[in-house]
C-alpha positions, 0 to 999 in steps of 0.5 A: 863264714864268707856266706854270712858276710855276703849276707850283710853280717859285719861280725861272726862269733864262733862258740860251738864248744868242744863236742867231740870226744877224744879217742883212746888211740889203741888197737881195736878201737876203730870200727868196733861195735860196742866202743862209744864216746861218753857224750854220745852215750849220755845224749842218746840216753837223755833223748830217751834211748834207755837200751842197755849198752851191754852186760858189762860196761867199762868207762875209761876216765876219771872226770865228771863225765866218766862218773855220769856215764858209769852211773847211767850205765849201772842203771841200764846193765848188770855191771859197770866199772871205771878204769882210771890210770891214777888213784882215787885221790887224783880223780878230777870228778866231784868226791861226792859223785864218786862216793854215790857211784860206789854206793850204787855198786860201781867198781873202780880199777885204779892205776890201770890204763887200757892198751888194747881192745880185744874183739870177736866178730867185730864186737868188743870182747875184753879190754887189755890194760896195764898196771900203772904207778905214779911218778913225778907231778905233771903240768896239772900238779898231779903225779904222772902215771907210768906203766909197770913193765910186764903187768898186763891184765885183761878185763872182760867187757862187751861195751867200752865208753871213753870219757878222756876229754873232748876236743873242738870239731871244726869240720863244719867250717869246710875246707880252707876256712882260713882260721889259725888253729892251735896245736891243741886243735882249738881256734887261736884268738887274741885277748879280745877273742878276735881270730886272724880273720877280719870280723871273725871272733871265737870263744868258749870251749872252741878256744879254751878246750874243755873248761867251766861254764863260768869261764865260757860266760866270761868269754861271752862278756868279752866277746860282746864288748869286743864285737860291739866296738868292732861294729862301731868302728872303735878301737878294741883295747886290750882287756885288763889282765888283773884288777886290784881291789881295795882293802878297807882300812878299818880292821874287822875284829868280831865274828857272829857267835857260833858261826863255825859251830853250825854243821853243814846241812845234808840233803836227803838222798834217794835210797840206793835200793830205789835207784836201780833201773830208774833215773829218778832224782837222787839228790832230793834237795834241802828242806825249808828249815835246812835251807835257813840253817845253811844260809847262816853258815856264811864264811864271809868271803869279803874278809881277807887275811893280810900278812905283813911278811917283812916283820914276821918272826916265823914263830908258827903260832898262826899255824898252830891256832888255825883250825883248818890249816890255812897258814903254814910255815915251810923252809925257803928251800922247799922246791915243791911249791909252784905258787908264789908264797908269802916270803920272809927272810928265813922261811915262808908263810903260805896262806891257803885262801881257799880253805880259810874260814875267816875265824880271826884266830891268827890275827892275835899275832905276837908282833901284830903282822896279821890283820883281818880286813874287809875287801871292797870289791871295787877297782882300786884305780890308783893301784891299777894305774900304777900297774899299767904304767909299770907294764908299759 
């Protein structure tokens, strides 16, 4: 980094991602032929190395990378399977990807965790696992897996691909690089993505850990603004944590006819019999006619349900008429809710915005506390100013 400053650069932005796969940290992993990271495996296949990784491939993990690795392996070997410590319902991978993997013959060992890699002559021979059961929820909201005593079992395999998350690899910075690092191994930054070192900024997975493309793009925008101000010698102001938007006063009363009766269009898929041993595209896309029908299924995300909970009588009508269960009444003593609900004196009306289809059925409320309004995606300066004053 110092070499870049010596060449005249005024700022440096580090965005190298989280490219190193995490280790299982179990006996038999280090130095064993046949143990590999899923990112390395997928990168090699994408580069043209389509040699079979083994006869029976075990992929450890339950995310999208694990599904990519096992579906790729199934095209190159006889058997491929997933070993995952929770159940199918807790898998973070996309549901339709899991379903397609099943269609392609991938097997799943749920509630199973690896504890030892059995080797022979320096190569993988088998994987020893232990059965798991689900306990109380952890920080992710999923039930924590706990080992079942004396339930060890062995799975025959000659290749193990690990897909249990990634971490930042900072070795390229050399020794004594002078940047603060978090306990998770990511570069520590402030809200403006500035590190503890003057002129050095960082963003993306190297600061967040494994995250989404959109989160990294957002950090790119923040970094660009911060670096621009830094180079100009201007004060870098703390970004707003929240922007309140405006709800239009005029209520929205009607939806398009049959908007919720149009079914989702299903694209044509490559037959399973044609997938084995090939990397031909599986999802063949929508036809022009399907695309036009799909475009008519707009769920109007610019509409918002507004519930005046102080006047709510908790009659339950909104829950009964909601076709997707987006509104629910629960007892105020319910301890299983980690989010902030809409609270009334005697109970709670919980609104699940992510599943709401904006049908408007609920707004026919006996005490008129539910309205459906358009959201104007423009910052409400008056509210934002009030919030800033309160924070100060």
